[in-house]
C-alpha positions in Angstrom: 9.4 29.0 -16.0 10.5 30.1 -12.6 11.9 27.6 -10.1 9.6 28.8 -7.3 6.5 27.8 -9.2 8.1 24.4 -10.0 8.9 23.8 -6.4 5.4 24.7 -5.3 3.9 22.3 -7.8 6.3 19.5 -6.7 5.5 20.2 -3.0 1.7 19.8 -3.7 2.3 16.5 -5.4 4.7 15.4 -2.7 2.1 16.3 0.0 -0.5 14.0 -1.7 2.1 11.2 -2.0 2.8 11.5 1.7 -0.9 11.4 2.6 -1.4 8.2 0.5 1.6 6.6 2.2 0.3 7.6 5.6 -3.1 6.2 4.9 -1.6 2.9 3.9 0.4 2.8 7.1 -2.6 3.6 9.2 -4.7 0.9 7.5 -2.1 -1.7 8.5 -2.2 -0.5 12.1 -6.0 -0.6 12.2 -6.1 -4.0 10.7 -3.8 -5.5 13.4 -5.6 -3.6 16.1 -9.1 -4.7 15.2 -8.3 -8.3 14.5 -6.2 -8.8 17.7 -8.6 -6.8 19.7 -11.7 -8.7 18.6 -9.9 -12.1 19.0 -8.6 -11.2 22.5 -12.0 -10.0 23.6 -14.0 -12.9 22.3 -11.9 -15.8 23.7 -13.4 -17.2 26.9 -15.5 -14.1 27.7 -19.2 -13.5 28.1 -19.5 -12.8 24.4 -18.4 -16.3 23.3 -16.0 -19.1 24.1 -15.7 -20.1 20.5 -13.8 -17.7 18.2 -14.6 -19.8 15.1 -17.3 -17.5 13.7 -15.5 -14.3 14.8 -12.4 -15.5 12.9 -14.5 -16.0 9.8 -16.3 -12.7 10.2 -12.9 -10.9 10.6 -12.0 -12.0 7.1 -14.5 -9.4 5.9 -12.8 -6.3 7.4 -9.5 -7.8 6.5 -10.4 -8.0 2.8 -11.8 -4.4 3.0 -8.6 -3.1 4.5 -6.5 -5.1 2.0 -8.4 -3.5 -0.8 -8.1 0.0 0.7 -4.4 -0.4 1.2 -3.9 -1.5 -2.4 -6.2 1.4 -3.5 -4.0 4.0 -1.6 -0.8 2.4 -2.9 -2.2 2.5 -6.5 -3.0 6.2 -6.1 0.4 6.9 -4.6 2.0 5.2 -7.6 -0.1 7.4 -9.9 1.0 10.5 -8.1 4.7 9.4 -8.3 4.2 9.1 -12.1 2.7 12.6 -12.1 5.7 13.8 -10.1 8.1 12.3 -12.6 6.2 13.9 -15.5 6.3 17.3 -13.9 10.1 17.0 -13.2 10.7 16.0 -16.8 8.3 18.3 -18.7 7.7 21.4 -16.6 10.9 23.2 -17.6 9.8 23.1 -21.3 6.0 23.1 -21.0 3.2 24.7 -19.0 0.8 22.0 -20.0 -1.3 20.6 -17.0 0.2 23.3 -14.7 -0.9 22.7 -11.1 -3.1 19.8 -12.3 -3.2 17.1 -9.7 -5.4 14.8 -11.6 -3.7 11.4 -11.6 -6.1 9.7 -14.0 -3.8 10.0 -17.1 -1.2 7.9 -15.3 -3.5 5.0 -14.2 -2.5 2.8 -17.1 1.2 3.4 -16.4 1.0 1.6 -13.0 -0.1 -1.8 -11.8 -3.9 -2.3 -11.2 -5.3 -2.4 -7.7 -5.8 -6.2 -8.0 -2.2 -6.7 -9.0 -1.0 -4.5 -6.1 -3.0 -6.6 -3.7 -0.9 -9.6 -4.7 2.5 -7.9 -4.4 5.0 -9.1 -1.9 4.7 -6.1 0.4 1.0 -6.1 1.1 0.0 -9.5 -0.2 2.3 -11.2 2.4 1.1 -8.9 5.2 -2.6 -9.5 4.7 -2.1 -13.0 3.4 -0.5 -14.1 6.7 -3.3 -12.6 8.7 -5.9 -14.3 6.5 -4.0 -17.6 7.0 -4.0 -17.1 10.7 -7.7 -16.5 10.8 -8.4 -19.5 8.6 -6.1 -21.6 10.8 -8.0 -20.5 13.9 -11.3 -21.4 12.2 -9.9 -24.8 11.1 -8.4 -25.6 14.5 -11.7 -24.8 16.3 -13.8 -26.8 13.8 -11.6 -29.9 13.8 -10.7 -29.9 17.4 
């Protein structure tokens, strides 16, 4: 096995890992932008002077972004397992050469639901959810 082929295969996998990490980062940015933007534009404007319903409605895209972020992190972890497998096995085997299918590693990493509850993204999206629920409760009981 020549090293140039190994490096090309590793570069392909690393490119996918970088795209997954970039997608995860962009989702966090879009989440904050959309929620802050909608809340800023709805308070005391011609749209409404009560953000209660908008805060509740914003929980829907928040949950969608939360799921998508966990989805991309799950795929990133699968590709990291593929990367490890290639590093360990490629010198002695040509099995799965240039195969970027991550499916065989899905059972080796945490599920999407479990990733959603991790301290990294669970706290990020959880705090935003609590803020939206707090805004709703404040406006209802005020």
